[in-house]
N, C-alpha and C positions, 0 to 999 in steps of 0.2 A: 420724140414730139419730134413728124414730121416737119420739114420748112415749112410748107402751104400753112400749117395750122397755129390759128393762135391756144395761151392759153387756158381761156377762154374752152373752144372748141375741142381742146385737149382731153379737161374734167368734161364734157359732155360727153365727147364719144369713148369716158372709158366707163362711163356711169352705164350706155347706152349698151355697152358688150357686156359687161354683167348682169344684165338685165338677161336681154340675147340670150346666154349661157346659162341662165335658173330656170326663163321660159324654154329653152330646149331642152336641160337636161327633165324636168317637170313632164314635160311634154311625152315625152321620148318612157318616164319613167311609169307616169300614167296611165299614159295609152297603151301603154304591153299587158297592164295587170288583168287577169281572166276575172271574172265574177264574183269567185269564191274571196281572193285576193284582195278585192277593193272588200271586201267585210269587215277586213281584218282592221283590231282596233291599236291605237296603238301605244295600250297599256290598259291591262283589263277593267271595264265598263266608261270608258272612252271614247274620242271619237275612232268612228271606220274612216279605212281609207277614202273611201266613197266622198265622202263629207267635208275630208279638206278638200279633195278635189271640187267639188262644187266651193267652197266656203274661196277659194280663193276665183275658183270664176267667178263667183257673185262679184270679190271686192274692185277681179278688173272691168269689167263691165261698167263696173262706180266707177271707173276711172273720166271714160267718156265723157260725161258731165261735170267734172272733175276740173279737167285740164281743156274742158269747152271745146270736146273735139267731133258733140253732139248730143242726143240723147241713148238712154239705155237702152239696151236692146231686148237684155232678160231680164228686168226690175222680179219677177219673178221670185226671182233664185234667194233674194234678201230671206224671203218670211220660210222656208228652209232650211237654207244655213250663214246668213246673220244673224236674223232675229230668233230661230228657235237652235234648243241644242238639240245635238245628232240624236236619233232617234223617235224625239216629237213628232215629228211628221211622219205619218204612215208613207203615204206618199213621194219619194223621191226618182228625179232622173235618174238615166239609170246608164251607166257607165257606156255606151255607143254616144246617147244622147250628150253629154257632157264633154265627149272625146271632137263629136263637131262644132259645140257652142264654141269650146277651150280654142282651137283651129281658128273656128273662127275673128274670135277677141281676140286673138294671137296676133292675126293678119293686119285686122284695123286700126289695133293700137299700135304696130310698130310703124305700119306705114305713117300714122300720123304723129311719133313720136322725129320718124324722120324728118316732115318740116317744119320741125321749130330748129329757128335759128338758136345763137348761147346767150342770146340776151329775151328771147318768149321764155323758153325754160326757164331766166328770174323773174315771172311774170308770176301771178298770187294767184294760187288756183282758189273754184269757187264755194269751200269749207272756210273762207278767210272774209273778213269784209275790208272793203279799201281804208275805209277810217283803222284796221285795225292793224292791216299789214304795209302803212305807215309806218307804225312804230316796231314790228313783228316783222319784215321785207323775210328774213332768211323761210319764213314760211312759203314756198313758191314750188314751183313744178317740181325742179330739179330736185331740193329735201324730196319732194313727197316723193317721187321715184326711188331714193335713194330707199325713203321707208320701204317702200313696196317692192321694191328687189330687197329687201332683207326679210322681210314677211312674210315672202314667197320664198329664203332658200331657210329658212328656222322652218316651213311645213313641210320642204323637201326634206328637210335632215330624219324629221318627225318620221316620214313614211316610209323614209330608208329602215330606219330601224324597228320600227311595225314587222317590215315584211320578214327582216333579218333576228327577228326576237323569235326563241324556240317557242312553239304552240306547243297547251298543257297535251303532257301524254304519249308527243314527238321527241327523239334526242337529238339538238346537233351540234355536228360537230367544227361548223364551217365557225370561222370564225371573224372578228370585225378586221375590215382592211381599212387602213387611211382613208 
């Protein structure tokens, strides 16, 4: 911890570094996939990589009103990637479309995250009523960021494994590395 940072600032900095690291890894991974790779499933008859990317994109969009950063920019993503299961919606955004939306939301969220002071990170998010927040002060922006980061890391891990999983009829000599 630097001499100029309070313990609270250090905790916020660590959480933001974790978010940034996970977003950068996911951006690089998903953004580099071919259209064919985006169709890979995490397991047979399970979510495709494009669906996972869309799901994470929709959830990032939902952070805007949750943290009082403004209105959602792409609420229509919920119908495809939150409310419906994969393959239930025939027309979904393409990889290039998701890449553009993902990148835009990443820039907006990161800029907004940087503006919050440690005390603002400890304020309630909008999915909890003020009277409930009095009883449950841990339901704040900071805790929500930690949860969103863990969710992102979970799905990123799924996606990595899906890409590495041998395809039917294809022999794989590649070993998983740590």
